C-alpha positions in Angstrom: -0.1 -13.9 2.7 3.0 -13.0 0.9 3.5 -9.1 0.7 6.3 -7.4 -0.9 7.2 -3.8 -1.0 7.8 -2.8 -4.8 8.4 0.9 -4.3 8.3 3.6 -1.5 8.9 7.3 -1.8 9.9 8.8 1.4 9.1 12.4 0.6 5.9 11.7 -0.6 4.9 9.0 1.8 3.6 6.7 -0.9 4.4 3.1 -1.5 3.3 0.4 -3.7 2.7 -3.3 -2.3 2.4 -6.5 -4.2 0.2 -9.3 -3.0 -2.3 -12.0 -4.5 -5.7 -11.2 -5.0 -7.0 -13.6 -2.3 -4.9 -11.5 0.5 -6.1 -7.9 -0.3 -8.8 -7.9 2.3 -6.7 -9.5 5.1 -3.9 -6.9 4.2 -6.3 -4.1 4.4 -7.5 -5.2 8.0 -4.0 -5.5 9.1 -3.2 -1.9 8.1 -5.6 -0.8 10.7 -3.3 -2.3 13.5 0.0 -0.8 12.5 1.9 0.7 15.1 5.2 2.7 15.1 7.1 2.4 18.4 8.6 5.7 18.3 5.5 7.7 17.4 2.7 5.7 18.6 -0.3 4.7 16.1 0.6 5.2 12.1 -2.3 5.5 9.5 -1.9 3.7 6.2 -4.4 4.5 3.6 -5.2 2.1 0.7 -5.6 4.4 -2.2 -6.3 1.8 -4.7 -6.1 -1.8 -5.9 -5.4 -3.1 -9.3 -4.8 -6.4 -11.1 -1.5 -5.3 -12.7 1.5 -3.0 -11.7 1.1 -1.3 -15.1 -2.7 -0.3 -14.5 -1.7 0.5 -10.8 0.7 3.2 -12.0 -1.6 4.3 -14.7 -4.7 4.5 -12.6 -3.3 5.9 -9.3 0.3 7.0 -9.3 -0.1 9.4 -12.0 -2.9 11.2 -10.4 -0.8 11.7 -7.2 2.2 13.1 -9.1 
């Protein structure tokens, strides 16, 4: 799995990851096991998945603005 963080807004707590389409389900399942050492369990929600970055921004980020 190759995952890259493309963007993260600290104030809103929103980020955008890039991965190949074969890794989407593996990454979703991995998010359930994320831990923050100082604060315990951390929750990560997948808001949406898109085939292109342009479509992702259009579909999801504009609605959360």
